[in-house]
PDB file with SEQRES, HELIX, SHEET and CRYST1 records, atoms N, CA, C and O in Angstrom:
SEQRES   1 A   87  MET HIS ALA SER GLN VAL LEU LYS ARG VAL ARG GLN GLN          
SEQRES   2 A   87  PRO PHE THR PRO LEU ARG ILE HIS LEU SER ASP GLY SER          
SEQRES   3 A   87  SER TYR ASP VAL ARG HIS PRO ASP ASN ILE ILE ILE THR          
SEQRES   4 A   87  LEU LEU ALA VAL ALA ILE GLY VAL ASN PRO LEU ALA ASP          
SEQRES   5 A   87  GLY LEU PRO MET GLU LEU VAL TYR CYS ASP PRO ILE HIS          
SEQRES   6 A   87  ILE THR ARG ILE ALA PRO ILE ASN GLY SER LYS SER LYS          
SEQRES   7 A   87  PRO LYS ALA LYS ARG PRO ARG ARG SER                          
HELIX    1 AA1 ALA A    3  ARG A   11  1                                   9    
HELIX    2 AA2 PRO A   33  ASN A   35  5                                   3    
HELIX    3 AA3 PRO A   63  HIS A   65  5                                   3    
SHEET    1 AA1 3 SER A  27  VAL A  30  0                                        
SHEET    2 AA1 3 LEU A  18  LEU A  22 -1                                        
SHEET    3 AA1 3 ILE A  66  PRO A  71 -1                                        
SHEET    1 AA2 3 ILE A  36  ILE A  38  0                                        
SHEET    2 AA2 3 VAL A  43  PRO A  49 -1                                        
SHEET    3 AA2 3 PRO A  55  CYS A  61 -1                                        
CRYST1    1.000    1.000    1.000  90.00  90.00  90.00 P 1           1          
ATOM      1  N   MET A   1       3.508  -1.097 -14.808  1.00  0.00           N  
ATOM      2  CA  MET A   1       3.006   0.175 -14.314  1.00  0.00           C  
ATOM      3  C   MET A   1       4.145   1.089 -14.056  1.00  0.00           C  
ATOM      4  O   MET A   1       5.219   0.624 -13.673  1.00  0.00           O  
ATOM      5  N   HIS A   2       3.985   2.296 -14.231  1.00  0.00           N  
ATOM      6  CA  HIS A   2       5.069   3.297 -14.024  1.00  0.00           C  
ATOM      7  C   HIS A   2       5.117   3.624 -12.506  1.00  0.00           C  
ATOM      8  O   HIS A   2       4.101   3.683 -11.814  1.00  0.00           O  
ATOM      9  N   ALA A   3       6.344   3.827 -12.053  1.00  0.00           N  
ATOM     10  CA  ALA A   3       6.544   4.109 -10.630  1.00  0.00           C  
ATOM     11  C   ALA A   3       5.735   5.279 -10.127  1.00  0.00           C  
ATOM     12  O   ALA A   3       5.270   5.270  -8.987  1.00  0.00           O  
ATOM     13  N   SER A   4       5.560   6.276 -10.953  1.00  0.00           N  
ATOM     14  CA  SER A   4       4.789   7.453 -10.495  1.00  0.00           C  
ATOM     15  C   SER A   4       3.320   7.130 -10.281  1.00  0.00           C  
ATOM     16  O   SER A   4       2.651   7.805  -9.499  1.00  0.00           O  
ATOM     17  N   GLN A   5       2.805   6.112 -10.959  1.00  0.00           N  
ATOM     18  CA  GLN A   5       1.450   5.640 -10.700  1.00  0.00           C  
ATOM     19  C   GLN A   5       1.290   5.020  -9.328  1.00  0.00           C  
ATOM     20  O   GLN A   5       0.330   5.259  -8.596  1.00  0.00           O  
ATOM     21  N   VAL A   6       2.322   4.183  -9.018  1.00  0.00           N  
ATOM     22  CA  VAL A   6       2.339   3.582  -7.663  1.00  0.00           C  
ATOM     23  C   VAL A   6       2.515   4.618  -6.574  1.00  0.00           C  
ATOM     24  O   VAL A   6       1.855   4.514  -5.540  1.00  0.00           O  
ATOM     25  N   LEU A   7       3.338   5.574  -6.746  1.00  0.00           N  
ATOM     26  CA  LEU A   7       3.534   6.649  -5.748  1.00  0.00           C  
ATOM     27  C   LEU A   7       2.218   7.457  -5.599  1.00  0.00           C  
ATOM     28  O   LEU A   7       1.854   7.811  -4.477  1.00  0.00           O  
ATOM     29  N   LYS A   8       1.551   7.732  -6.628  1.00  0.00           N  
ATOM     30  CA  LYS A   8       0.300   8.541  -6.572  1.00  0.00           C  
ATOM     31  C   LYS A   8      -0.730   7.717  -5.750  1.00  0.00           C  
ATOM     32  O   LYS A   8      -1.435   8.285  -4.916  1.00  0.00           O  
ATOM     33  N   ARG A   9      -0.816   6.439  -5.968  1.00  0.00           N  
ATOM     34  CA  ARG A   9      -1.779   5.641  -5.224  1.00  0.00           C  
ATOM     35  C   ARG A   9      -1.445   5.557  -3.747  1.00  0.00           C  
ATOM     36  O   ARG A   9      -2.342   5.663  -2.911  1.00  0.00           O  
ATOM     37  N   VAL A  10      -0.133   5.363  -3.391  1.00  0.00           N  
ATOM     38  CA  VAL A  10       0.284   5.343  -2.015  1.00  0.00           C  
ATOM     39  C   VAL A  10       0.049   6.702  -1.347  1.00  0.00           C  
ATOM     40  O   VAL A  10      -0.256   6.714  -0.155  1.00  0.00           O  
ATOM     41  N   ARG A  11       0.158   7.747  -1.971  1.00  0.00           N  
ATOM     42  CA  ARG A  11       0.009   9.088  -1.372  1.00  0.00           C  
ATOM     43  C   ARG A  11      -1.387   9.526  -1.207  1.00  0.00           C  
ATOM     44  O   ARG A  11      -1.635  10.556  -0.581  1.00  0.00           O  
ATOM     45  N   GLN A  12      -2.346   8.776  -1.753  1.00  0.00           N  
ATOM     46  CA  GLN A  12      -3.753   9.224  -1.643  1.00  0.00           C  
ATOM     47  C   GLN A  12      -4.156   9.338  -0.167  1.00  0.00           C  
ATOM     48  O   GLN A  12      -3.733   8.557   0.686  1.00  0.00           O  
ATOM     49  N   GLN A  13      -4.956  10.300   0.079  1.00  0.00           N  
ATOM     50  CA  GLN A  13      -5.388  10.579   1.450  1.00  0.00           C  
ATOM     51  C   GLN A  13      -6.851  10.463   1.579  1.00  0.00           C  
ATOM     52  O   GLN A  13      -7.519  11.031   0.715  1.00  0.00           O  
ATOM     53  N   PRO A  14      -7.454   9.829   2.504  1.00  0.00           N  
ATOM     54  CA  PRO A  14      -6.681   9.089   3.533  1.00  0.00           C  
ATOM     55  C   PRO A  14      -6.157   7.753   2.910  1.00  0.00           C  
ATOM     56  O   PRO A  14      -6.747   7.189   1.989  1.00  0.00           O  
ATOM     57  N   PHE A  15      -5.042   7.303   3.462  1.00  0.00           N  
ATOM     58  CA  PHE A  15      -4.430   6.012   2.948  1.00  0.00           C  
ATOM     59  C   PHE A  15      -5.352   4.882   3.315  1.00  0.00           C  
ATOM     60  O   PHE A  15      -5.872   4.794   4.427  1.00  0.00           O  
ATOM     61  N   THR A  16      -5.551   3.955   2.263  1.00  0.00           N  
ATOM     62  CA  THR A  16      -6.308   2.784   2.538  1.00  0.00           C  
ATOM     63  C   THR A  16      -5.349   1.594   2.215  1.00  0.00           C  
ATOM     64  O   THR A  16      -4.602   1.674   1.239  1.00  0.00           O  
ATOM     65  N   PRO A  17      -5.359   0.567   2.967  1.00  0.00           N  
ATOM     66  CA  PRO A  17      -4.472  -0.552   2.690  1.00  0.00           C  
ATOM     67  C   PRO A  17      -4.668  -1.087   1.300  1.00  0.00           C  
ATOM     68  O   PRO A  17      -5.787  -1.106   0.787  1.00  0.00           O  
ATOM     69  N   LEU A  18      -3.594  -1.521   0.685  1.00  0.00           N  
ATOM     70  CA  LEU A  18      -3.715  -1.983  -0.694  1.00  0.00           C  
ATOM     71  C   LEU A  18      -2.952  -3.244  -0.969  1.00  0.00           C  
ATOM     72  O   LEU A  18      -2.083  -3.638  -0.191  1.00  0.00           O  
ATOM     73  N   ARG A  19      -3.264  -3.867  -2.048  1.00  0.00           N  
ATOM     74  CA  ARG A  19      -2.546  -5.176  -2.423  1.00  0.00           C  
ATOM     75  C   ARG A  19      -1.946  -4.869  -3.794  1.00  0.00           C  
ATOM     76  O   ARG A  19      -2.633  -4.391  -4.697  1.00  0.00           O  
ATOM     77  N   ILE A  20      -0.647  -5.155  -3.930  1.00  0.00           N  
ATOM     78  CA  ILE A  20       0.082  -4.931  -5.170  1.00  0.00           C  
ATOM     79  C   ILE A  20       0.200  -6.303  -5.843  1.00  0.00           C  
ATOM     80  O   ILE A  20       0.729  -7.236  -5.239  1.00  0.00           O  
ATOM     81  N   HIS A  21      -0.268  -6.437  -7.047  1.00  0.00           N  
ATOM     82  CA  HIS A  21      -0.232  -7.673  -7.853  1.00  0.00           C  
ATOM     83  C   HIS A  21       0.921  -7.607  -8.871  1.00  0.00           C  
ATOM     84  O   HIS A  21       1.085  -6.593  -9.549  1.00  0.00           O  
ATOM     85  N   LEU A  22       1.712  -8.674  -8.979  1.00  0.00           N  
ATOM     86  CA  LEU A  22       2.840  -8.728  -9.938  1.00  0.00           C  
ATOM     87  C   LEU A  22       2.564  -9.651 -11.050  1.00  0.00           C  
ATOM     88  O   LEU A  22       1.692 -10.513 -10.944  1.00  0.00           O  
ATOM     89  N   SER A  23       3.298  -9.500 -12.151  1.00  0.00           N  
ATOM     90  CA  SER A  23       3.106 -10.277 -13.320  1.00  0.00           C  
ATOM     91  C   SER A  23       3.359 -11.830 -13.138  1.00  0.00           C  
ATOM     92  O   SER A  23       2.914 -12.642 -13.950  1.00  0.00           O  
ATOM     93  N   ASP A  24       4.044 -12.170 -12.112  1.00  0.00           N  
ATOM     94  CA  ASP A  24       4.303 -13.636 -11.829  1.00  0.00           C  
ATOM     95  C   ASP A  24       3.214 -14.261 -11.026  1.00  0.00           C  
ATOM     96  O   ASP A  24       3.298 -15.441 -10.687  1.00  0.00           O  
ATOM     97  N   GLY A  25       2.153 -13.486 -10.697  1.00  0.00           N  
ATOM     98  CA  GLY A  25       0.952 -13.975  -9.959  1.00  0.00           C  
ATOM     99  C   GLY A  25       1.041 -13.737  -8.445  1.00  0.00           C  
ATOM    100  O   GLY A  25       0.083 -13.976  -7.710  1.00  0.00           O  
ATOM    101  N   SER A  26       2.157 -13.284  -8.017  1.00  0.00           N  
ATOM    102  CA  SER A  26       2.299 -13.001  -6.567  1.00  0.00           C  
ATOM    103  C   SER A  26       1.622 -11.667  -6.175  1.00  0.00           C  
ATOM    104  O   SER A  26       1.354 -10.828  -7.035  1.00  0.00           O  
ATOM    105  N   SER A  27       1.367 -11.495  -4.955  1.00  0.00           N  
ATOM    106  CA  SER A  27       0.837 -10.227  -4.508  1.00  0.00           C  
ATOM    107  C   SER A  27       1.356  -9.924  -3.108  1.00  0.00           C  
ATOM    108  O   SER A  27       1.677 -10.831  -2.340  1.00  0.00           O  
ATOM    109  N   TYR A  28       1.434  -8.627  -2.787  1.00  0.00           N  
ATOM    110  CA  TYR A  28       1.956  -8.182  -1.498  1.00  0.00           C  
ATOM    111  C   TYR A  28       0.993  -7.162  -0.893  1.00  0.00           C  
ATOM    112  O   TYR A  28       0.482  -6.291  -1.598  1.00  0.00           O  
ATOM    113  N   ASP A  29       0.754  -7.267   0.368  1.00  0.00           N  
ATOM    114  CA  ASP A  29      -0.111  -6.233   1.040  1.00  0.00           C  
ATOM    115  C   ASP A  29       0.727  -5.125   1.599  1.00  0.00           C  
ATOM    116  O   ASP A  29       1.830  -5.347   2.098  1.00  0.00           O  
ATOM    117  N   VAL A  30       0.191  -3.911   1.511  1.00  0.00           N  
ATOM    118  CA  VAL A  30       0.763  -2.741   2.089  1.00  0.00           C  
ATOM    119  C   VAL A  30      -0.297  -2.119   3.012  1.00  0.00           C  
ATOM    120  O   VAL A  30      -1.279  -1.518   2.579  1.00  0.00           O  
ATOM    121  N   ARG A  31      -0.034  -2.303   4.297  1.00  0.00           N  
ATOM    122  CA  ARG A  31      -1.065  -1.845   5.247  1.00  0.00           C  
ATOM    123  C   ARG A  31      -0.789  -0.435   5.839  1.00  0.00           C  
ATOM    124  O   ARG A  31      -1.631   0.155   6.516  1.00  0.00           O  
ATOM    125  N   HIS A  32       0.433   0.071   5.548  1.00  0.00           N  
ATOM    126  CA  HIS A  32       0.758   1.366   5.989  1.00  0.00           C  
ATOM    127  C   HIS A  32       1.752   2.017   4.961  1.00  0.00           C  
ATOM    128  O   HIS A  32       2.649   1.329   4.473  1.00  0.00           O  
ATOM    129  N   PRO A  33       1.597   3.325   4.635  1.00  0.00           N  
ATOM    130  CA  PRO A  33       2.427   3.896   3.656  1.00  0.00           C  
ATOM    131  C   PRO A  33       3.938   3.931   4.004  1.00  0.00           C  
ATOM    132  O   PRO A  33       4.798   4.141   3.148  1.00  0.00           O  
ATOM    133  N   ASP A  34       4.200   3.718   5.277  1.00  0.00           N  
ATOM    134  CA  ASP A  34       5.675   3.651   5.644  1.00  0.00           C  
ATOM    135  C   ASP A  34       6.289   2.304   5.278  1.00  0.00           C  
ATOM    136  O   ASP A  34       7.506   2.143   5.363  1.00  0.00           O  
ATOM    137  N   ASN A  35       5.500   1.370   4.888  1.00  0.00           N  
ATOM    138  CA  ASN A  35       5.982   0.023   4.503  1.00  0.00           C  
ATOM    139  C   ASN A  35       6.197  -0.170   3.056  1.00  0.00           C  
ATOM    140  O   ASN A  35       6.164  -1.301   2.571  1.00  0.00           O  
ATOM    141  N   ILE A  36       6.426   0.928   2.314  1.00  0.00           N  
ATOM    142  CA  ILE A  36       6.741   0.824   0.926  1.00  0.00           C  
ATOM    143  C   ILE A  36       7.672   1.937   0.505  1.00  0.00           C  
ATOM    144  O   ILE A  36       7.498   3.079   0.929  1.00  0.00           O  
ATOM    145  N   ILE A  37       8.644   1.633  -0.310  1.00  0.00           N  
ATOM    146  CA  ILE A  37       9.590   2.584  -0.793  1.00  0.00           C  
ATOM    147  C   ILE A  37       9.514   2.534  -2.352  1.00  0.00           C  
ATOM    148  O   ILE A  37       9.627   1.462  -2.945  1.00  0.00           O  
ATOM    149  N   ILE A  38       9.333   3.633  -2.955  1.00  0.00           N  
ATOM    150  CA  ILE A  38       9.154   3.712  -4.451  1.00  0.00           C  
ATOM    151  C   ILE A  38      10.267   4.569  -5.046  1.00  0.00           C  
ATOM    152  O   ILE A  38      10.455   5.730  -4.683  1.00  0.00           O  
ATOM    153  N   THR A  39      11.004   3.944  -5.986  1.00  0.00           N  
ATOM    154  CA  THR A  39      12.045   4.707  -6.762  1.00  0.00           C  
ATOM    155  C   THR A  39      11.649   4.408  -8.214  1.00  0.00           C  
ATOM    156  O   THR A  39      10.772   3.601  -8.521  1.00  0.00           O  
ATOM    157  N   LEU A  40      12.360   5.114  -9.063  1.00  0.00           N  
ATOM    158  CA  LEU A  40      12.111   4.986 -10.485  1.00  0.00           C  
ATOM    159  C   LEU A  40      12.315   3.560 -10.983  1.00  0.00           C  
ATOM    160  O   LEU A  40      11.584   3.117 -11.870  1.00  0.00           O  
ATOM    161  N   LEU A  41      13.267   2.842 -10.450  1.00  0.00           N  
ATOM    162  CA  LEU A  41      13.640   1.513 -10.928  1.00  0.00           C  
ATOM    163  C   LEU A  41      13.212   0.390 -10.052  1.00  0.00           C  
ATOM    164  O   LEU A  41      13.303  -0.768 -10.459  1.00  0.00           O  
ATOM    165  N   ALA A  42      12.725   0.685  -8.808  1.00  0.00           N  
ATOM    166  CA  ALA A  42      12.421  -0.444  -7.942  1.00  0.00           C  
ATOM    167  C   ALA A  42      11.326  -0.007  -6.889  1.00  0.00           C  
ATOM    168  O   ALA A  42      11.210   1.162  -6.519  1.00  0.00           O  
ATOM    169  N   VAL A  43      10.569  -0.997  -6.458  1.00  0.00           N  
ATOM    170  CA  VAL A  43       9.585  -0.808  -5.399  1.00  0.00           C  
ATOM    171  C   VAL A  43       9.965  -1.801  -4.319  1.00  0.00           C  
ATOM    172  O   VAL A  43      10.026  -3.001  -4.586  1.00  0.00           O  
ATOM    173  N   ALA A  44      10.228  -1.322  -3.076  1.00  0.00           N  
ATOM    174  CA  ALA A  44      10.519  -2.163  -2.003  1.00  0.00           C  
ATOM    175  C   ALA A  44       9.373  -2.197  -1.044  1.00  0.00           C  
ATOM    176  O   ALA A  44       8.939  -1.165  -0.533  1.00  0.00           O  
ATOM    177  N   ILE A  45       8.847  -3.473  -0.780  1.00  0.00           N  
ATOM    178  CA  ILE A  45       7.690  -3.577   0.081  1.00  0.00           C  
ATOM    179  C   ILE A  45       8.066  -4.371   1.341  1.00  0.00           C  
ATOM    180  O   ILE A  45       8.611  -5.472   1.263  1.00  0.00           O  
ATOM    181  N   GLY A  46       7.752  -3.768   2.523  1.00  0.00           N  
ATOM    182  CA  GLY A  46       8.009  -4.417   3.740  1.00  0.00           C  
ATOM    183  C   GLY A  46       7.004  -5.502   3.993  1.00  0.00           C  
ATOM    184  O   GLY A  46       5.799  -5.253   3.955  1.00  0.00           O  
ATOM    185  N   VAL A  47       7.477  -6.717   4.254  1.00  0.00           N  
ATOM    186  CA  VAL A  47       6.565  -7.926   4.526  1.00  0.00           C  
ATOM    187  C   VAL A  47       6.826  -8.565   5.830  1.00  0.00           C  
ATOM    188  O   VAL A  47       7.805  -8.265   6.513  1.00  0.00           O  
ATOM    189  N   ASN A  48       5.929  -9.467   6.184  1.00  0.00           N  
ATOM    190  CA  ASN A  48       6.038 -10.211   7.455  1.00  0.00           C  
ATOM    191  C   ASN A  48       6.131  -9.278   8.679  1.00  0.00           C  
ATOM    192  O   ASN A  48       7.085  -9.356   9.454  1.00  0.00           O  
ATOM    193  N   PRO A  49       5.169  -8.434   8.835  1.00  0.00           N  
ATOM    194  CA  PRO A  49       5.277  -7.444   9.958  1.00  0.00           C  
ATOM    195  C   PRO A  49       5.129  -8.157  11.314  1.00  0.00           C  
ATOM    196  O   PRO A  49       4.406  -9.140  11.472  1.00  0.00           O  
ATOM    197  N   LEU A  50       5.875  -7.582  12.284  1.00  0.00           N  
ATOM    198  CA  LEU A  50       5.804  -8.096  13.649  1.00  0.00           C  
ATOM    199  C   LEU A  50       4.596  -7.416  14.361  1.00  0.00           C  
ATOM    200  O   LEU A  50       3.868  -6.657  13.722  1.00  0.00           O  
ATOM    201  N   ALA A  51       4.387  -7.672  15.623  1.00  0.00           N  
ATOM    202  CA  ALA A  51       3.216  -7.206  16.337  1.00  0.00           C  
ATOM    203  C   ALA A  51       3.190  -5.650  16.316  1.00  0.00           C  
ATOM    204  O   ALA A  51       2.125  -5.033  16.266  1.00  0.00           O  
ATOM    205  N   ASP A  52       4.436  -5.024  16.359  1.00  0.00           N  
ATOM    206  CA  ASP A  52       4.469  -3.560  16.381  1.00  0.00           C  
ATOM    207  C   ASP A  52       4.328  -2.962  14.966  1.00  0.00           C  
ATOM    208  O   ASP A  52       4.352  -1.740  14.818  1.00  0.00           O  
ATOM    209  N   GLY A  53       4.182  -3.804  13.925  1.00  0.00           N  
ATOM    210  CA  GLY A  53       4.004  -3.275  12.624  1.00  0.00           C  
ATOM    211  C   GLY A  53       5.296  -3.178  11.783  1.00  0.00           C  
ATOM    212  O   GLY A  53       5.236  -2.932  10.578  1.00  0.00           O  
ATOM    213  N   LEU A  54       6.479  -3.377  12.435  1.00  0.00           N  
ATOM    214  CA  LEU A  54       7.680  -3.298  11.677  1.00  0.00           C  
ATOM    215  C   LEU A  54       7.832  -4.531  10.767  1.00  0.00           C  
ATOM    216  O   LEU A  54       7.650  -5.660  11.223  1.00  0.00           O  
ATOM    217  N   PRO A  55       8.151  -4.327   9.532  1.00  0.00           N  
ATOM    218  CA  PRO A  55       8.357  -5.462   8.631  1.00  0.00           C  
ATOM    219  C   PRO A  55       9.671  -6.197   8.961  1.00  0.00           C  
ATOM    220  O   PRO A  55      10.658  -5.571   9.345  1.00  0.00           O  
ATOM    221  N   MET A  56       9.668  -7.523   8.806  1.00  0.00           N  
ATOM    222  CA  MET A  56      10.852  -8.307   9.084  1.00  0.00           C  
ATOM    223  C   MET A  56      11.812  -8.319   7.859  1.00  0.00           C  
ATOM    224  O   MET A  56      13.009  -8.546   8.039  1.00  0.00           O  
ATOM    225  N   GLU A  57      11.334  -8.090   6.671  1.00  0.00           N  
ATOM    226  CA  GLU A  57      12.122  -8.128   5.432  1.00  0.00           C  
ATOM    227  C   GLU A  57      11.507  -7.226   4.366  1.00  0.00           C  
ATOM    228  O   GLU A  57      10.397  -6.708   4.494  1.00  0.00           O  
ATOM    229  N   LEU A  58      12.289  -7.075   3.319  1.00  0.00           N  
ATOM    230  CA  LEU A  58      11.810  -6.301   2.141  1.00  0.00           C  
ATOM    231  C   LEU A  58      11.772  -7.227   0.928  1.00  0.00           C  
ATOM    232  O   LEU A  58      12.612  -8.112   0.764  1.00  0.00           O  
ATOM    233  N   VAL A  59      10.757  -6.987   0.079  1.00  0.00           N  
ATOM    234  CA  VAL A  59      10.651  -7.657  -1.202  1.00  0.00           C  
ATOM    235  C   VAL A  59      10.847  -6.499  -2.267  1.00  0.00           C  
ATOM    236  O   VAL A  59      10.201  -5.452  -2.231  1.00  0.00           O  
ATOM    237  N   TYR A  60      11.749  -6.782  -3.160  1.00  0.00           N  
ATOM    238  CA  TYR A  60      11.971  -5.728  -4.254  1.00  0.00           C  
ATOM    239  C   TYR A  60      11.334  -6.228  -5.551  1.00  0.00           C  
ATOM    240  O   TYR A  60      11.393  -7.412  -5.882  1.00  0.00           O  
ATOM    241  N   CYS A  61      10.744  -5.316  -6.246  1.00  0.00           N  
ATOM    242  CA  CYS A  61      10.139  -5.668  -7.586  1.00  0.00           C  
ATOM    243  C   CYS A  61      10.374  -4.437  -8.468  1.00  0.00           C  
ATOM    244  O   CYS A  61      10.526  -3.308  -8.002  1.00  0.00           O  
ATOM    245  N   ASP A  62      10.394  -4.737  -9.796  1.00  0.00           N  
ATOM    246  CA  ASP A  62      10.516  -3.753 -10.832  1.00  0.00           C  
ATOM    247  C   ASP A  62       9.114  -3.217 -11.020  1.00  0.00           C  
ATOM    248  O   ASP A  62       8.187  -4.023 -11.105  1.00  0.00           O  
ATOM    249  N   PRO A  63       8.886  -1.898 -11.093  1.00  0.00           N  
ATOM    250  CA  PRO A  63       7.539  -1.349 -11.242  1.00  0.00           C  
ATOM    251  C   PRO A  63       6.834  -1.897 -12.548  1.00  0.00           C  
ATOM    252  O   PRO A  63       5.610  -1.999 -12.622  1.00  0.00           O  
ATOM    253  N   ILE A  64       7.670  -2.229 -13.538  1.00  0.00           N  
ATOM    254  CA  ILE A  64       7.083  -2.798 -14.795  1.00  0.00           C  
ATOM    255  C   ILE A  64       6.296  -4.048 -14.565  1.00  0.00           C  
ATOM    256  O   ILE A  64       5.388  -4.361 -15.335  1.00  0.00           O  
ATOM    257  N   HIS A  65       6.631  -4.796 -13.491  1.00  0.00           N  
ATOM    258  CA  HIS A  65       5.987  -6.078 -13.240  1.00  0.00           C  
ATOM    259  C   HIS A  65       4.712  -5.906 -12.337  1.00  0.00           C  
ATOM    260  O   HIS A  65       4.039  -6.896 -12.049  1.00  0.00           O  
ATOM    261  N   ILE A  66       4.394  -4.706 -11.909  1.00  0.00           N  
ATOM    262  CA  ILE A  66       3.237  -4.419 -11.187  1.00  0.00           C  
ATOM    263  C   ILE A  66       2.067  -4.384 -12.117  1.00  0.00           C  
ATOM    264  O   ILE A  66       2.008  -3.481 -12.951  1.00  0.00           O  
ATOM    265  N   THR A  67       1.128  -5.296 -12.040  1.00  0.00           N  
ATOM    266  CA  THR A  67       0.019  -5.398 -13.052  1.00  0.00           C  
ATOM    267  C   THR A  67      -1.181  -4.609 -12.558  1.00  0.00           C  
ATOM    268  O   THR A  67      -1.931  -4.052 -13.359  1.00  0.00           O  
ATOM    269  N   ARG A  68      -1.373  -4.556 -11.212  1.00  0.00           N  
ATOM    270  CA  ARG A  68      -2.538  -3.776 -10.771  1.00  0.00           C  
ATOM    271  C   ARG A  68      -2.333  -3.503  -9.232  1.00  0.00           C  
ATOM    272  O   ARG A  68      -1.570  -4.201  -8.564  1.00  0.00           O  
ATOM    273  N   ILE A  69      -3.003  -2.525  -8.737  1.00  0.00           N  
ATOM    274  CA  ILE A  69      -3.062  -2.211  -7.353  1.00  0.00           C  
ATOM    275  C   ILE A  69      -4.556  -2.133  -6.931  1.00  0.00           C  
ATOM    276  O   ILE A  69      -5.367  -1.445  -7.551  1.00  0.00           O  
ATOM    277  N   ALA A  70      -4.860  -2.850  -5.883  1.00  0.00           N  
ATOM    278  CA  ALA A  70      -6.295  -2.918  -5.455  1.00  0.00           C  
ATOM    279  C   ALA A  70      -6.395  -2.692  -3.997  1.00  0.00           C  
ATOM    280  O   ALA A  70      -5.431  -2.958  -3.278  1.00  0.00           O  
ATOM    281  N   PRO A  71      -7.579  -2.181  -3.476  1.00  0.00           N  
ATOM    282  CA  PRO A  71      -7.739  -2.080  -2.054  1.00  0.00           C  
ATOM    283  C   PRO A  71      -7.899  -3.426  -1.468  1.00  0.00           C  
ATOM    284  O   PRO A  71      -8.448  -4.331  -2.096  1.00  0.00           O  
ATOM    285  N   ILE A  72      -7.428  -3.572  -0.272  1.00  0.00           N  
ATOM    286  CA  ILE A  72      -7.558  -4.866   0.437  1.00  0.00           C  
ATOM    287  C   ILE A  72      -8.977  -5.033   0.911  1.00  0.00           C  
ATOM    288  O   ILE A  72      -9.516  -4.151   1.579  1.00  0.00           O  
ATOM    289  N   ASN A  73      -9.608  -6.176   0.569  1.00  0.00           N  
ATOM    290  CA  ASN A  73     -10.989  -6.479   1.032  1.00  0.00           C  
ATOM    291  C   ASN A  73     -10.971  -6.451   2.528  1.00  0.00           C  
ATOM    292  O   ASN A  73     -10.019  -6.933   3.142  1.00  0.00           O  
ATOM    293  N   GLY A  74     -12.003  -5.898   3.141  1.00  0.00           N  
ATOM    294  CA  GLY A  74     -12.126  -5.921   4.606  1.00  0.00           C  
ATOM    295  C   GLY A  74     -11.254  -4.850   5.277  1.00  0.00           C  
ATOM    296  O   GLY A  74     -11.058  -4.838   6.492  1.00  0.00           O  
ATOM    297  N   SER A  75     -10.744  -3.958   4.430  1.00  0.00           N  
ATOM    298  CA  SER A  75      -9.970  -2.891   5.072  1.00  0.00           C  
ATOM    299  C   SER A  75     -10.900  -1.982   5.775  1.00  0.00           C  
ATOM    300  O   SER A  75     -12.092  -1.937   5.473  1.00  0.00           O  
ATOM    301  N   LYS A  76     -10.351  -1.220   6.756  1.00  0.00           N  
ATOM    302  CA  LYS A  76     -11.224  -0.343   7.593  1.00  0.00           C  
ATOM    303  C   LYS A  76     -11.783   0.707   6.677  1.00  0.00           C  
ATOM    304  O   LYS A  76     -11.126   1.217   5.770  1.00  0.00           O  
ATOM    305  N   SER A  77     -13.043   1.006   6.965  1.00  0.00           N  
ATOM    306  CA  SER A  77     -13.722   2.035   6.179  1.00  0.00           C  
ATOM    307  C   SER A  77     -13.202   3.374   6.608  1.00  0.00           C  
ATOM    308  O   SER A  77     -12.539   3.501   7.637  1.00  0.00           O  
ATOM    309  N   LYS A  78     -13.507   4.382   5.807  1.00  0.00           N  
ATOM    310  CA  LYS A  78     -13.046   5.727   6.097  1.00  0.00           C  
ATOM    311  C   LYS A  78     -13.852   6.189   7.393  1.00  0.00           C  
ATOM    312  O   LYS A  78     -15.033   5.891   7.571  1.00  0.00           O  
ATOM    313  N   PRO A  79     -13.109   6.931   8.257  1.00  0.00           N  
ATOM    314  CA  PRO A  79     -13.793   7.397   9.478  1.00  0.00           C  
ATOM    315  C   PRO A  79     -14.887   8.377   9.133  1.00  0.00           C  
ATOM    316  O   PRO A  79     -14.718   9.210   8.243  1.00  0.00           O  
ATOM    317  N   LYS A  80     -15.985   8.290   9.812  1.00  0.00           N  
ATOM    318  CA  LYS A  80     -17.143   9.217   9.538  1.00  0.00           C  
ATOM    319  C   LYS A  80     -16.759  10.563  10.125  1.00  0.00           C  
ATOM    320  O   LYS A  80     -16.083  10.665  11.149  1.00  0.00           O  
ATOM    321  N   ALA A  81     -17.235  11.618   9.408  1.00  0.00           N  
ATOM    322  CA  ALA A  81     -17.016  12.996   9.901  1.00  0.00           C  
ATOM    323  C   ALA A  81     -17.827  13.189  11.163  1.00  0.00           C  
ATOM    324  O   ALA A  81     -18.949  12.688  11.231  1.00  0.00           O  
ATOM    325  N   LYS A  82     -17.304  13.915  12.204  1.00  0.00           N  
ATOM    326  CA  LYS A  82     -18.060  14.133  13.401  1.00  0.00           C  
ATOM    327  C   LYS A  82     -19.018  15.264  13.102  1.00  0.00           C  
ATOM    328  O   LYS A  82     -18.705  16.263  12.454  1.00  0.00           O  
ATOM    329  N   ARG A  83     -20.197  15.033  13.617  1.00  0.00           N  
ATOM    330  CA  ARG A  83     -21.229  16.073  13.450  1.00  0.00           C  
ATOM    331  C   ARG A  83     -21.184  16.994  14.643  1.00  0.00           C  
ATOM    332  O   ARG A  83     -21.073  16.550  15.786  1.00  0.00           O  
ATOM    333  N   PRO A  84     -21.272  18.283  14.369  1.00  0.00           N  
ATOM    334  CA  PRO A  84     -21.256  19.246  15.563  1.00  0.00           C  
ATOM    335  C   PRO A  84     -22.538  18.953  16.459  1.00  0.00           C  
ATOM    336  O   PRO A  84     -23.625  18.659  15.960  1.00  0.00           O  
ATOM    337  N   ARG A  85     -22.330  19.054  17.726  1.00  0.00           N  
ATOM    338  CA  ARG A  85     -23.414  18.913  18.692  1.00  0.00           C  
ATOM    339  C   ARG A  85     -24.343  20.104  18.690  1.00  0.00           C  
ATOM    340  O   ARG A  85     -23.935  21.253  18.523  1.00  0.00           O  
ATOM    341  N   ARG A  86     -25.566  19.795  18.875  1.00  0.00           N  
ATOM    342  CA  ARG A  86     -26.538  20.879  18.935  1.00  0.00           C  
ATOM    343  C   ARG A  86     -26.781  21.255  20.362  1.00  0.00           C  
ATOM    344  O   ARG A  86     -26.948  20.383  21.215  1.00  0.00           O  
ATOM    345  N   SER A  87     -26.805  22.555  20.649  1.00  0.00           N  
ATOM    346  CA  SER A  87     -26.950  23.032  21.999  1.00  0.00           C  
ATOM    347  C   SER A  87     -28.431  23.121  22.385  1.00  0.00           C  
ATOM    348  O   SER A  87     -28.754  23.511  23.507  1.00  0.00           O  
TER     349      SER A  87                                                      
END                                                                             
């Protein structure tokens, strides 16, 4: 997958948690857009988050080895729009 495709998916609004699948069969969850860095030649994914959400380490992969990006099952649904109150 091209790095620009990964970037486009991460920048979608509203952000929804996603799972990145690699050609070796491994996968990594991205629960917040701040936990992924995308460059032309590498994608760095923050893994093993602490209670405050900060990742303990980074996993680096070549974008060419990303086979698919999928939403994480059970992710929070989009917030419902508030309806104006009737007077």
